Steps between C-alpha positions, in 0.01 A plus 500: 500500500645846466204630304245388754694655786542821313133530400383406847720760663381770263134413545530495879660847491176641348296360801208436261505125523510248769778256399518216747572231237147376456315783323397523141762770449771267642397228257496743209844624587626137521363432147670821371823394676489157322477675161778746589720212629497350145611829353757545773644156424525585130675833584745331731577245217541789256735678734705181554527438122582859419850467654753242378634443847161366615345381170436127465241461230379726220740781599793287422345373183419857384853615569657197319273572201590867496877427530470204272641256755407135493348383827727242648588385850355579839312815596819639656711427187236666282507806722878513489504470118254797474690708749831433331356591156363825641841573657660537162584861426688682224803467729505122455703475183803285587551152354422353841168695516408368159583143596290549817205608282527175312532301832174658617339328207658163588741537216869424555684722259848631456531841341803657339586767244564397147693808401568381141125471439412814700246295700439331824545114498268298722602139556190311618641224707182290505567184306219432247267786595131466416321745262342668803839546664642654182210743484557589865870567425415713193241697700740555787775611265273756336388629839839528675790507255616844384260617232774672300692175446414194298513167682581148405328227702678170479271195555745249362613208710830519303755756607869555442555342838293200401687474169839515675380254766365240257697179477579550124811577315548815299491291180160359586357847561675639194367208288149633547592800274351770726623856454550716804164672435329162456630395843386833645148446358491127573146366561320826429486580876604866462233763522589862420285785646 
């Protein structure tokens, strides 16, 4: 007990008390030390949780809540996600940096410029995403994509590559009567922000 040793040493220095371990003052100091030990344990826990590198409980949960990160994975993975999120600076503006921001959220996305639409196109590669996953993608897009550009988030499982790769003839596809815009908006899986 650090508190007991400290108090005993200070009391002995005054030479007012006989502290041989069995006096009333010794017992009183031991009782105080027990109370201080509880406070000391709480302070140690607070110090541990105050830093991401050592946090393992409410410190991680608070940081995840503040940064709007969903808690997932082991303690080390959670720490890494928080540290990566905090490492994003205004200098991180490349396409790869934006894709990395989505990856931190567990979202596999491919980002490219859509020059004709003056926007950023985000192809969310997750087949059949849940409503929660869509909300996570939208939130990530609002947080990390350039604020001065509009964005199109594509949640469709159909893509031009899928259309081209389907085992159907052109006549079969053409027989459905879709316009180019209808094919682009197929399934209502496009979100514009």
